[in-house]
Biopython code that builds the backbone (N, CA, C, O; Angstrom):
import numpy as np
from Bio.PDB.StructureBuilder import StructureBuilder

atoms = [
    (1, "MET", "N", (67.991, 111.213, 101.340)),
    (1, "MET", "CA", (68.121, 112.025, 100.308)),
    (1, "MET", "C", (69.213, 111.517, 99.673)),
    (1, "MET", "O", (70.111, 110.904, 100.249)),
    (2, "ARG", "N", (69.164, 111.776, 98.366)),
    (2, "ARG", "CA", (69.626, 111.455, 97.127)),
    (2, "ARG", "C", (71.267, 111.715, 96.637)),
    (2, "ARG", "O", (71.688, 112.740, 96.098)),
    (3, "THR", "N", (72.034, 110.529, 96.972)),
    (3, "THR", "CA", (73.165, 110.847, 96.321)),
    (3, "THR", "C", (73.165, 111.441, 94.877)),
    (3, "THR", "O", (72.387, 111.037, 94.013)),
    (4, "LYS", "N", (74.110, 112.451, 94.666)),
    (4, "LYS", "CA", (74.564, 112.724, 93.493)),
    (4, "LYS", "C", (75.974, 112.531, 93.078)),
    (4, "LYS", "O", (76.888, 112.271, 93.860)),
    (5, "LEU", "N", (76.123, 112.715, 91.431)),
    (5, "LEU", "CA", (77.548, 112.175, 91.414)),
    (5, "LEU", "C", (78.397, 113.356, 91.819)),
    (5, "LEU", "O", (79.532, 112.991, 92.121)),
    (6, "SER", "N", (78.214, 114.597, 91.915)),
    (6, "SER", "CA", (79.222, 115.523, 92.941)),
    (6, "SER", "C", (79.639, 115.189, 93.758)),
    (6, "SER", "O", (80.777, 115.548, 94.059)),
    (7, "ASP", "N", (78.761, 114.142, 94.698)),
    (7, "ASP", "CA", (78.817, 114.108, 96.108)),
    (7, "ASP", "C", (80.265, 113.065, 95.689)),
    (7, "ASP", "O", (81.385, 113.448, 96.027)),
    (8, "ILE", "N", (80.024, 111.400, 94.733)),
    (8, "ILE", "CA", (80.835, 110.546, 94.504)),
    (8, "ILE", "C", (81.961, 111.319, 94.801)),
    (8, "ILE", "O", (82.609, 111.299, 95.847)),
    (9, "GLN", "N", (82.217, 112.264, 93.423)),
    (9, "GLN", "CA", (83.336, 112.986, 92.928)),
    (9, "GLN", "C", (83.811, 113.639, 93.990)),
    (9, "GLN", "O", (84.891, 113.214, 94.400)),
    (10, "GLU", "N", (83.483, 114.267, 94.390)),
    (10, "GLU", "CA", (84.069, 114.807, 95.685)),
    (10, "GLU", "C", (85.055, 114.087, 97.111)),
    (10, "GLU", "O", (86.017, 114.620, 97.665)),
    (11, "ARG", "N", (84.291, 112.449, 97.496)),
    (11, "ARG", "CA", (84.779, 111.859, 97.690)),
    (11, "ARG", "C", (85.959, 111.316, 97.502)),
    (11, "ARG", "O", (86.770, 111.058, 98.391)),
    (12, "VAL", "N", (86.180, 110.997, 95.527)),
    (12, "VAL", "CA", (87.627, 110.400, 94.688)),
    (12, "VAL", "C", (88.580, 111.943, 94.878)),
    (12, "VAL", "O", (89.802, 112.055, 94.979)),
    (13, "ARG", "N", (87.965, 112.569, 94.880)),
    (13, "ARG", "CA", (89.026, 114.150, 94.748)),
    (13, "ARG", "C", (89.921, 114.601, 96.160)),
    (13, "ARG", "O", (90.931, 115.297, 96.266)),
    (14, "LYS", "N", (88.935, 113.756, 97.376)),
    (14, "LYS", "CA", (89.883, 113.751, 98.330)),
    (14, "LYS", "C", (91.197, 112.930, 98.659)),
    (14, "LYS", "O", (91.996, 113.110, 99.579)),
    (15, "HIS", "N", (91.200, 112.076, 97.758)),
    (15, "HIS", "CA", (91.938, 111.065, 97.865)),
    (15, "HIS", "C", (93.682, 112.020, 97.327)),
    (15, "HIS", "O", (93.856, 112.481, 96.199)),
    (16, "PRO", "N", (94.330, 112.064, 98.038)),
    (16, "PRO", "CA", (95.590, 112.683, 97.221)),
    (16, "PRO", "C", (96.501, 112.387, 96.132)),
    (16, "PRO", "O", (97.016, 113.141, 95.307)),
    (17, "ARG", "N", (96.582, 111.282, 96.279)),
    (17, "ARG", "CA", (97.064, 110.398, 94.893)),
    (17, "ARG", "C", (96.375, 110.462, 93.928)),
    (17, "ARG", "O", (96.905, 110.786, 92.865)),
    (18, "TRP", "N", (94.838, 110.146, 93.984)),
    (18, "TRP", "CA", (94.381, 109.028, 92.806)),
    (18, "TRP", "C", (92.656, 110.706, 92.190)),
    (18, "TRP", "O", (92.097, 110.779, 91.096)),
    (19, "GLY", "N", (92.470, 111.446, 93.186)),
    (19, "GLY", "CA", (91.746, 112.793, 92.963)),
    (19, "GLY", "C", (91.114, 113.331, 91.586)),
    (19, "GLY", "O", (90.010, 113.768, 91.260)),
    (20, "TYR", "N", (92.499, 113.064, 90.846)),
    (20, "TYR", "CA", (92.637, 113.858, 89.210)),
    (20, "TYR", "C", (91.465, 113.045, 88.586)),
    (20, "TYR", "O", (90.873, 113.498, 87.605)),
    (21, "LEU", "N", (91.050, 111.600, 89.257)),
    (21, "LEU", "CA", (90.235, 110.456, 88.337)),
    (21, "LEU", "C", (88.452, 111.163, 88.642)),
    (21, "LEU", "O", (87.531, 110.907, 87.867)),
    (22, "ALA", "N", (88.307, 111.898, 89.685)),
    (22, "ALA", "CA", (87.097, 112.182, 89.922)),
    (22, "ALA", "C", (86.511, 113.191, 88.618)),
    (22, "ALA", "O", (85.338, 113.150, 88.247)),
    (23, "THR", "N", (87.529, 114.072, 88.025)),
    (23, "THR", "CA", (87.277, 114.503, 86.743)),
    (23, "THR", "C", (86.771, 113.346, 85.626)),
    (23, "THR", "O", (86.789, 113.747, 84.462)),
    (24, "MET", "N", (86.393, 112.179, 85.806)),
    (24, "MET", "CA", (86.377, 110.838, 84.797)),
    (24, "MET", "C", (85.014, 110.383, 85.230)),
    (24, "MET", "O", (84.415, 109.445, 84.703)),
    (25, "LEU", "N", (84.624, 111.011, 86.092)),
    (25, "LEU", "CA", (83.405, 110.230, 86.492)),
    (25, "LEU", "C", (81.933, 110.513, 85.560)),
    (25, "LEU", "O", (81.590, 111.662, 85.279)),
    (26, "GLY", "N", (81.311, 109.566, 85.229)),
    (26, "GLY", "CA", (80.020, 110.027, 84.552)),
    (26, "GLY", "C", (78.672, 109.281, 85.075)),
    (26, "GLY", "O", (78.938, 108.109, 85.340)),
    (27, "GLU", "N", (77.542, 109.546, 85.264)),
    (27, "GLU", "CA", (76.123, 109.366, 85.808)),
    (27, "GLU", "C", (75.616, 107.878, 85.109)),
    (27, "GLU", "O", (75.520, 107.775, 83.886)),
    (28, "THR", "N", (75.437, 107.230, 85.638)),
    (28, "THR", "CA", (74.498, 106.132, 85.156)),
    (28, "THR", "C", (73.473, 105.507, 85.841)),
    (28, "THR", "O", (73.523, 105.848, 87.023)),
    (29, "GLU", "N", (72.427, 104.626, 85.584)),
    (29, "GLU", "CA", (71.454, 104.199, 86.526)),
    (29, "GLU", "C", (71.652, 102.646, 86.180)),
    (29, "GLU", "O", (70.633, 102.062, 86.548)),
    (30, "ILE", "N", (72.404, 101.916, 85.716)),
    (30, "ILE", "CA", (72.745, 100.494, 85.692)),
    (30, "ILE", "C", (72.918, 99.852, 86.954)),
    (30, "ILE", "O", (74.048, 100.227, 87.267)),
    (31, "GLU", "N", (72.546, 99.192, 87.782)),
    (31, "GLU", "CA", (71.970, 98.651, 89.118)),
    (31, "GLU", "C", (73.606, 98.330, 89.325)),
    (31, "GLU", "O", (73.746, 97.613, 88.334)),
    (32, "GLN", "N", (74.813, 98.370, 89.884)),
    (32, "GLN", "CA", (75.920, 98.335, 90.184)),
    (32, "GLN", "C", (76.546, 99.540, 90.317)),
    (32, "GLN", "O", (76.325, 100.488, 89.563)),
    (33, "PRO", "N", (77.513, 99.569, 91.465)),
    (33, "PRO", "CA", (78.032, 101.483, 91.738)),
    (33, "PRO", "C", (79.082, 101.600, 90.704)),
    (33, "PRO", "O", (79.399, 102.760, 90.441)),
    (34, "THR", "N", (79.636, 100.751, 90.120)),
    (34, "THR", "CA", (80.524, 101.020, 88.839)),
    (34, "THR", "C", (80.150, 100.440, 87.721)),
    (34, "THR", "O", (79.675, 99.321, 87.916)),
    (35, "ALA", "N", (80.187, 100.794, 86.565)),
    (35, "ALA", "CA", (79.395, 100.164, 85.329)),
    (35, "ALA", "C", (80.817, 100.271, 84.122)),
    (35, "ALA", "O", (80.338, 100.243, 82.989)),
    (36, "GLY", "N", (82.058, 100.359, 84.090)),
    (36, "GLY", "CA", (83.094, 100.447, 83.259)),
    (36, "GLY", "C", (83.334, 101.597, 82.736)),
    (36, "GLY", "O", (82.777, 102.531, 83.313)),
    (37, "VAL", "N", (84.054, 101.891, 81.727)),
    (37, "VAL", "CA", (84.391, 103.107, 80.996)),
    (37, "VAL", "C", (83.660, 103.095, 79.841)),
    (37, "VAL", "O", (83.350, 101.961, 79.477)),
    (38, "ASN", "N", (83.311, 103.933, 79.194)),
    (38, "ASN", "CA", (82.602, 104.156, 78.113)),
    (38, "ASN", "C", (83.519, 104.760, 77.108)),
    (38, "ASN", "O", (84.613, 105.186, 77.479)),
    (39, "PHE", "N", (83.122, 104.834, 75.763)),
    (39, "PHE", "CA", (83.763, 105.019, 74.770)),
    (39, "PHE", "C", (84.142, 106.565, 74.821)),
    (39, "PHE", "O", (85.002, 106.799, 73.972)),
    (40, "GLN", "N", (83.738, 107.803, 75.617)),
    (40, "GLN", "CA", (84.542, 108.829, 75.721)),
    (40, "GLN", "C", (85.721, 108.888, 76.881)),
    (40, "GLN", "O", (86.598, 109.727, 77.087)),
    (41, "GLY", "N", (85.399, 107.712, 77.523)),
    (41, "GLY", "CA", (86.951, 107.692, 78.810)),
    (41, "GLY", "C", (86.486, 108.045, 79.949)),
    (41, "GLY", "O", (87.254, 108.461, 80.817)),
    (42, "LEU", "N", (84.859, 107.923, 80.205)),
    (42, "LEU", "CA", (84.192, 108.396, 81.318)),
    (42, "LEU", "C", (84.068, 107.037, 82.303)),
    (42, "LEU", "O", (83.722, 106.073, 81.620)),
    (43, "LEU", "N", (84.288, 106.636, 83.971)),
    (43, "LEU", "CA", (83.933, 105.707, 84.274)),
    (43, "LEU", "C", (82.487, 105.892, 84.653)),
    (43, "LEU", "O", (82.203, 106.851, 85.372)),
    (44, "LEU", "N", (81.490, 105.025, 84.219)),
    (44, "LEU", "CA", (79.884, 105.315, 84.502)),
    (44, "LEU", "C", (79.994, 104.980, 86.113)),
    (44, "LEU", "O", (80.791, 104.109, 86.460)),
    (45, "VAL", "N", (79.194, 105.670, 87.103)),
    (45, "VAL", "CA", (79.140, 105.423, 88.215)),
    (45, "VAL", "C", (77.329, 105.926, 88.436)),
    (45, "VAL", "O", (76.655, 106.892, 88.078)),
    (46, "ASN", "N", (77.057, 104.570, 89.278)),
    (46, "ASN", "CA", (75.554, 104.743, 89.821)),
    (46, "ASN", "C", (75.805, 105.358, 91.433)),
    (46, "ASN", "O", (76.229, 104.662, 92.355)),
    (47, "PRO", "N", (75.389, 107.041, 91.566)),
    (47, "PRO", "CA", (75.280, 107.515, 92.470)),
    (47, "PRO", "C", (74.873, 106.757, 93.453)),
    (47, "PRO", "O", (75.598, 106.541, 94.424)),
    (48, "GLU", "N", (73.651, 106.249, 93.333)),
    (48, "GLU", "CA", (73.187, 105.648, 94.872)),
    (48, "GLU", "C", (74.101, 104.293, 95.173)),
    (48, "GLU", "O", (74.656, 104.235, 96.271)),
    (49, "LEU", "N", (74.220, 103.535, 94.518)),
    (49, "LEU", "CA", (75.076, 102.289, 94.773)),
    (49, "LEU", "C", (76.310, 102.601, 95.341)),
    (49, "LEU", "O", (76.947, 101.884, 96.113)),
    (50, "ALA", "N", (76.663, 103.866, 94.863)),
    (50, "ALA", "CA", (78.584, 103.744, 94.982)),
    (50, "ALA", "C", (78.419, 104.978, 96.352)),
    (50, "ALA", "O", (79.503, 105.209, 96.887)),
    (51, "GLY", "N", (77.341, 105.677, 96.881)),
    (51, "GLY", "CA", (77.409, 106.584, 98.067)),
    (51, "GLY", "C", (77.504, 105.563, 98.869)),
    (51, "GLY", "O", (78.119, 105.819, 99.904)),
    (52, "GLU", "N", (76.930, 103.987, 98.714)),
    (52, "GLU", "CA", (76.937, 103.131, 99.932)),
    (52, "GLU", "C", (78.477, 102.657, 100.497)),
    (52, "GLU", "O", (78.677, 102.317, 101.663)),
    (53, "LEU", "N", (79.604, 102.708, 99.357)),
    (53, "LEU", "CA", (80.723, 102.373, 99.646)),
    (53, "LEU", "C", (81.402, 103.185, 100.433)),
    (53, "LEU", "O", (81.023, 104.343, 100.611)),
    (54, "SER", "N", (82.665, 102.611, 101.099)),
    (54, "SER", "CA", (83.317, 103.413, 101.937)),
    (54, "SER", "C", (84.345, 104.894, 100.760)),
    (54, "SER", "O", (84.259, 104.830, 99.534)),
    (55, "SER", "N", (84.759, 105.453, 101.102)),
    (55, "SER", "CA", (85.902, 106.396, 100.179)),
    (55, "SER", "C", (86.978, 105.347, 100.005)),
    (55, "SER", "O", (87.206, 104.826, 98.913)),
    (56, "ALA", "N", (87.537, 105.097, 100.955)),
    (56, "ALA", "CA", (88.886, 103.701, 100.278)),
    (56, "ALA", "C", (88.052, 102.817, 99.210)),
    (56, "ALA", "O", (88.597, 102.731, 98.110)),
    (57, "VAL", "N", (86.952, 102.221, 99.344)),
    (57, "VAL", "CA", (86.687, 101.142, 98.616)),
    (57, "VAL", "C", (86.074, 101.734, 97.365)),
    (57, "VAL", "O", (86.297, 101.185, 96.286)),
    (58, "LEU", "N", (85.313, 102.826, 97.436)),
    (58, "LEU", "CA", (85.450, 103.696, 95.965)),
    (58, "LEU", "C", (86.238, 104.239, 95.134)),
    (58, "LEU", "O", (85.970, 104.285, 93.934)),
    (59, "VAL", "N", (87.445, 104.785, 95.704)),
    (59, "VAL", "CA", (88.843, 105.000, 95.058)),
    (59, "VAL", "C", (89.371, 103.486, 95.048)),
    (59, "VAL", "O", (90.443, 103.511, 94.443)),
    (60, "LYS", "N", (89.135, 102.438, 95.377)),
    (60, "LYS", "CA", (89.780, 100.937, 94.640)),
    (60, "LYS", "C", (89.161, 100.893, 93.174)),
    (60, "LYS", "O", (89.733, 100.744, 92.095)),
    (61, "ARG", "N", (87.741, 101.079, 93.488)),
    (61, "ARG", "CA", (86.663, 100.186, 92.501)),
    (61, "ARG", "C", (87.049, 101.243, 90.944)),
    (61, "ARG", "O", (87.338, 100.711, 89.872)),
    (62, "VAL", "N", (86.959, 102.992, 91.161)),
    (62, "VAL", "CA", (87.433, 103.358, 90.192)),
    (62, "VAL", "C", (88.656, 103.756, 89.324)),
    (62, "VAL", "O", (88.773, 104.335, 88.244)),
    (63, "ARG", "N", (89.788, 103.054, 90.492)),
    (63, "ARG", "CA", (91.004, 102.711, 90.270)),
    (63, "ARG", "C", (91.251, 101.142, 89.117)),
    (63, "ARG", "O", (91.887, 100.946, 88.082)),
    (64, "GLU", "N", (90.511, 100.436, 89.852)),
    (64, "GLU", "CA", (90.336, 98.944, 88.877)),
    (64, "GLU", "C", (89.620, 99.360, 88.033)),
    (64, "GLU", "O", (90.375, 99.359, 87.060)),
    (65, "GLU", "N", (88.721, 99.710, 87.709)),
    (65, "GLU", "CA", (87.723, 99.938, 86.483)),
    (65, "GLU", "C", (88.921, 100.466, 85.506)),
    (65, "GLU", "O", (89.436, 99.719, 84.674)),
    (66, "PHE", "N", (89.343, 101.931, 85.700)),
    (66, "PHE", "CA", (90.303, 102.232, 84.595)),
    (66, "PHE", "C", (91.687, 101.254, 83.848)),
    (66, "PHE", "O", (92.097, 101.174, 82.690)),
    (67, "LYS", "N", (92.170, 100.533, 85.294)),
    (67, "LYS", "CA", (92.881, 99.580, 84.803)),
    (67, "LYS", "C", (92.216, 98.412, 83.921)),
    (67, "LYS", "O", (92.883, 97.697, 83.173)),
    (68, "VAL", "N", (91.037, 98.316, 84.067)),
    (68, "VAL", "CA", (90.678, 97.205, 83.712)),
    (68, "VAL", "C", (90.439, 97.844, 82.041)),
    (68, "VAL", "O", (90.888, 97.044, 81.219)),
    (69, "ALA", "N", (89.893, 98.976, 81.468)),
    (69, "ALA", "CA", (89.604, 99.815, 80.723)),
    (69, "ALA", "C", (91.128, 100.039, 79.635)),
    (69, "ALA", "O", (91.127, 100.114, 78.406)),
    (70, "LEU", "N", (91.887, 100.081, 80.224)),
    (70, "LEU", "CA", (93.541, 100.400, 80.064)),
    (70, "LEU", "C", (93.647, 99.393, 79.338)),
    (70, "LEU", "O", (93.690, 99.489, 78.112)),
    (71, "GLU", "N", (93.724, 97.964, 80.141)),
    (71, "GLU", "CA", (94.204, 96.808, 79.413)),
    (71, "GLU", "C", (93.632, 96.019, 78.199)),
    (71, "GLU", "O", (94.031, 95.120, 77.459)),
    (72, "LEU", "N", (92.193, 96.989, 78.379)),
    (72, "LEU", "CA", (91.127, 95.927, 77.199)),
    (72, "LEU", "C", (91.759, 97.015, 75.823)),
    (72, "LEU", "O", (92.142, 96.485, 74.780)),
    (73, "ARG", "N", (91.796, 98.531, 76.000)),
    (73, "ARG", "CA", (92.308, 99.153, 75.558)),
    (73, "ARG", "C", (93.635, 98.742, 74.082)),
    (73, "ARG", "O", (93.611, 98.742, 72.851)),
    (74, "ASP", "N", (94.692, 98.428, 75.224)),
    (74, "ASP", "CA", (95.998, 97.651, 74.835)),
    (74, "ASP", "C", (95.528, 96.916, 74.438)),
    (74, "ASP", "O", (94.920, 97.559, 73.583)),
    (75, "GLY", "N", (95.223, 95.915, 74.291)),
    (75, "GLY", "CA", (94.917, 94.432, 74.148)),
    (75, "GLY", "C", (94.267, 94.948, 72.239)),
    (75, "GLY", "O", (94.859, 94.745, 71.179)),
    (76, "VAL", "N", (93.498, 95.332, 72.365)),
    (76, "VAL", "CA", (92.326, 96.261, 71.058)),
    (76, "VAL", "C", (93.744, 96.363, 69.960)),
    (76, "VAL", "O", (94.027, 95.739, 68.937)),
    (77, "ARG", "N", (94.319, 97.260, 70.585)),
    (77, "ARG", "CA", (95.324, 98.112, 69.953)),
    (77, "ARG", "C", (96.716, 97.050, 69.059)),
    (77, "ARG", "O", (97.528, 97.339, 68.179)),
    (78, "GLY", "N", (96.399, 95.642, 69.912)),
    (78, "GLY", "CA", (97.766, 94.745, 68.921)),
    (78, "GLY", "C", (96.789, 93.964, 68.033)),
    (78, "GLY", "O", (97.192, 93.000, 67.382)),
    (79, "PHE", "N", (95.420, 94.395, 67.996)),
    (79, "PHE", "CA", (94.802, 93.554, 66.841)),
    (79, "PHE", "C", (94.767, 94.580, 65.298)),
    (79, "PHE", "O", (93.979, 94.497, 64.356)),
    (80, "ASN", "N", (96.098, 95.655, 65.528)),
    (80, "ASN", "CA", (96.116, 96.545, 64.274)),
    (80, "ASN", "C", (96.782, 95.875, 63.036)),
    (80, "ASN", "O", (96.858, 96.485, 61.970)),
]
sb = StructureBuilder()
sb.init_structure("model")
sb.init_model(0)
sb.init_chain("A")
sb.init_seg("    ")
for serial, (resi, resn, name, xyz) in enumerate(atoms, 1):
    if name == "N":
        sb.init_residue(resn, " ", resi, " ")
    sb.init_atom(name, np.array(xyz, "f"), 0.0, 1.0, " ", f" {name:<3s}", serial, name[0])
structure = sb.get_structure()
């Protein structure tokens, strides 16, 4: 059975504190579970690979990816 992006979003959505991040996921076929945040603010997720992670690890990776994106965005703003 193929894991879909909606399955991954549902797993993230179940987290009481970080569930809102589920609305900020987009699908990719890059060969890693999470592939960074794109210019639209969506975290790119490969559902097949992300589906193999536990829910706790998945939420942790999602949070870390958004944290890195925020740090990069703030760093770029400093060059103005």
